[in-house]
N, C-alpha and C positions, 0 to 999 in steps of 0.2 A: 747911455752913460758908461760904457762897459770899454770903450775906446776902440771898438771895431773899426768906425769910419776913419779916425785918425791912423790906425794901423794900415787899413787899405790905400789911403793918400799917400801917407809917408814911404809904404812900400812901392807905389808906381813911382814916386818921385824919386828913390834910391834907385830902382831900377834904371831909369832914364839917365840919372846921374853917372851911375857905373857904366852904362852903355856909351855916354858921351866920352867918358875918360878912357874907356877900353878901345872903342872902335873909331873915334875921332880925334884922340889925343888931347882932349879937353883937359888941360892940367887945372882949371879952376872949376870945375863940373862939381866936385865934392864938397868945396867950399860953397858954392852956389846953393847946393843941397842943404848945407847946414843953416845958411842964411833963411832960405825958403822955409825951412821946418821951425825954425827959432819964430819967423814972423807969423807962422800960422798957429803954432801950439804953446809957446813958451808962457804966455800969460794963464792959459788953462792948466798946463802942469805945473805952474808955481801955486796956482790957487789949489789945485789937488794936495800938493806938499803941506802947504799951509793947514788944511783943513784935515789931514792925516795927522798932522803934529798937533793940532788942537783935540782931535779925537782920542789921542794917546793918553790924555789925562782922564779918560772916561772909562777906558779898558778895566774890566774887573770890579767896577764899582756898581752900586745901585742905580747911579745916575744913567749907566748906559743904556737903560731900557725906558727911559724918559723919551716922550716924542720929539721935544724939542732938540734933543741931542741928535736924534735920527734925522731930523729935518734940515740941522745945520750941517751934517756930514755927508749928506747924499744928493747927488747932483740932480735928482728928479724934483728936487722942492726949491721955492725962491729962495728960502733961508740960506742955502748953500752959497749962493751968490751977493748976498748981503755983507 
């Protein structure tokens, strides 16, 4: 849930796109990279942003310590995906 897998995948794809652009003159390589990244990660990133915005209402409150808040705000629990 820390994003390491996404970082490795996106880094590899970025390297491939840069190599295609620099070495092969593929002017569409970077746009293709963006499309691939959006296809793979955009829903996940959008969900993470929504969860963070939802969690912001609980920071500094007593409710921040409640199990339900943790379960909804952390990718390890099914409530995160609800």
